[in-house]
N, C-alpha and C positions, 0 to 999 in steps of 0.2 A: 819908850814902850814899857808899860807896866806889866810885871809878871808876878804870878803867885806860884809858890812851890808847895805841894802837898806831899809830905814825906815824914814818916814816923821815926826815922833814925836821924838824930840831930846832926851828927858829923857828916852823914851822907848829904843831908840838905844843905849844909854849909859849903861842902865841896861843890855841889851843883851850882849854888849861888855864885861862888867864886869863878867857876868856869864861865858862867853866863856873863857876869859883869866885867870880868877881866878882858874878855874877847869881844864884847859888844858894848861900847860906851853909851849907846843910846838906850840900853836896857836897864831897868831898875827893878829889883826884886822887892816888892812892897810888903810881902807877908809870907811867912813860912807857917804852914798849918800841919799838925801832926796826927790828926784823927778824923774819922768820918764826922763825928759830932761837932768837933771844932770847925771843920770846913763848912758844914751845913749852916751852923750858927753865923759864921763870918759872911758867907756868900749871901745869906738871906738879909743881912743888915748893911752890906756895903756895896758900892758900885763894882761891877765886874771888871777884871783887868783886861788887857789886850790878849794875853796868852797864859795858859796854865800848864805847868809841868807837874804831873801827878804820878806818884807811886800807885800801884794797884792793891797790893796787900798791906793794909794798915792794921794797927793793933786791935781795933774794934770792928773790923770788917773789910770788905772790898770797897775800893773807892767808887766803883760803879754805883753804890748806894747813894753817894752824894748827888750824882747827876740824875738819879731818879727823884730825889726830893727837891732839888733846886733846878729850875730851868736855866741851863747854861747856853748863852748865845755866842760863846767865844771858842776857838779851837783849843785842843788839849794835846800835849805831847805826853804819852804814857811812858813811864820808866819803871822797869821791873826786872827781877832776877829770873823770871819765868816767862816762857813764850806761849804758854797754853791759853792765854787770854787775848791773843792778838785779834781774833775776830770780834770779840766784844768791844775791844778798844776802838776799832774802826766803826762800830755802830754807836759809839758814844762820843761824837765830836772829835774823834782821834784823827790827827793829821800825820802823826809820826809815832813810832814805837821803838824805844831804845832799851836794850838789854844792859843790865848792870854787869860788871862795873862800868861807870860812865867813860865815854871816850870823847875827847874834846872835838874830834872831827864830826861825830854823830850829833853832838849838841849844836855845833855850828850848822850842820846840814838841816836840823829841825828848824832852827831860827830862820835860816835862809828860805826854807820852804814856806814858812808862815809869811814872810815878807813878800814872796812871789805871789802867793794867793791873795794877799791883801791888796797888792798893786794891780791885780787883775780886775778889781771891781772898784769903781770910783764914785758911784752915786751914793747919796746919804743912806738910802734904804738898804744898801749892801754893806755898810760899815761893820756890821756884826759878823759878817762872813757866813751867815746862815745859808745863803744860796750855795756857797762853795762847799760847805759841810754836807748839805743835802746831796750834792753831786758826788762827793767822795763816798758817802755812805751807800748811795744807790749803786755806784760802780763796784764797791766792795761786795755788796750782795750778789751782783751779777756774776762776779768772778769767783766767789767762794764756792758755789755749788753745795753749800752746807747751810744748816740752820742751827742756832745755838739752843742748847737744852740745859736744864738744871738737874743736877744729881747730887743730893746732899749739899755740901758747901762748895761744889765745883760747877763751873760753866764749861761745857764741852761742845764741840761741833759734831753734828751728825750729817753725813753726806745725804743729799736729797735723793740720790739714786737708791739708797738703802731704806727709804721711808715708804711704807705701804699706804698709810693714810694718816690724816690729821682728824681729830674729832673733839667735840666738846662733851665733857662729863662733869657734872656738879659745877657747871659754869666755869670750868677751867679747861684750857686747851691742852690736849695731849697729842703725842704722835706714837704710832706703832710701827716698828721696823719689820722688815721681812723675816728676821729671825726672832720675832715675837717679843722684842724688848719695848717697854713702854716708858716714855719720858714726858716730863712736864715742860711746856713751852710758855715763856713769858710774853706771848703775843696773842692778839685776837685772831680769829679765823680770817677776818678781813685783811689783817696785816700779813698773815701767812700767804694768803691768796696772791698778794701783790709781789711776793718774792719767790714763790716756788716754781714758777715757769709753766710751760705749755704741757708738760707731761702729767700735770695734776689738774683735776677738774673739781669745781665746787658743786657737789651733788645737791646740797641743800644747806640750810643754816647750820647743820650739825657736822657735816662731813666734807672733807676734801680728799679725793682719791687719786692714787697713782695708777696710771693706765696699766702698768705691769702687774698690779695686784688683782685685777678683775678677771675672774674665770669665765663668767657668762652673765647675761642679763635676760630678764623675761618680763612680759607685760602682765600687770595685775588686772583684776576686775574693774578697778577704778581708773584704768588706763594710765597708771603710773608705771615706771620701770623699776623693777626690783633687781638689785645688783648682788650677785654672788661673788665672793672673793675666793682666792686660791688657798685659803686657810680658814680655820674656824674663827668666827667672830660672832659675839653674842647678840649684837643689835642688828635690826633690819635697816638696810640702806635703800632709800627710795628716791627716785628722780621724778619730779612733777611732769605732767603731760605737756606743760608749757615749755619745758626745757628739753623735751624728748629729742627733737630733731637736732638741736645743738649738741646734745650729749652724744648721740649716735655718730654724728659727724666727727666729733673729737675722738671717739673711741676707735674709729677705723683709720684715723690718720697715721 
């Protein structure tokens, strides 16, 4: 089994390599990469390994940037000194999350988890484990009850129950919390709609509303529904007459 390590601290990378290879004779660490740029260049030019062990905070950025630039079809074990990125890790092909300093037992657990997942799928089309990863990521979304947002150089989770609405502004997805905080979301509204659950409704192309944020609704002259929120909001929110019955059914549920 071929493994790549992405870690900017050389001694830490060597320690991880020794733990992996000393306890798993069938594992070979074929490359140690130390930066986002080096990892992107290497992965774009070489075949993908069977498994990646990846630090999160690298000298030139977060390793998640690697996986935005290069399509990775193999699972990743994230290793970090911080636990604030756990949700993002499991949205980025992550099958395991290990806090530093490394523990031999945790490394062994991660490799065993990988082998178990791999053995669960035998057809050629599933060798990349894409199907497994999709299931893991969807399960994580269901269980988390949160969505990831970007604030300066950090990625933080915001609980769905605290979100009043999602909306598009200047072609960028934002969310507004009930306490009037605004965050940028690195997802389309279509993607948000798939993960935010039944308490939210897609009013139109621009808005997804939390039922708890709605104060009242009224019908306009054009037979659309106008939605008033429990707080001040600058933009008009309209639901088309085609969606009126569905919307009202959802609202009273």
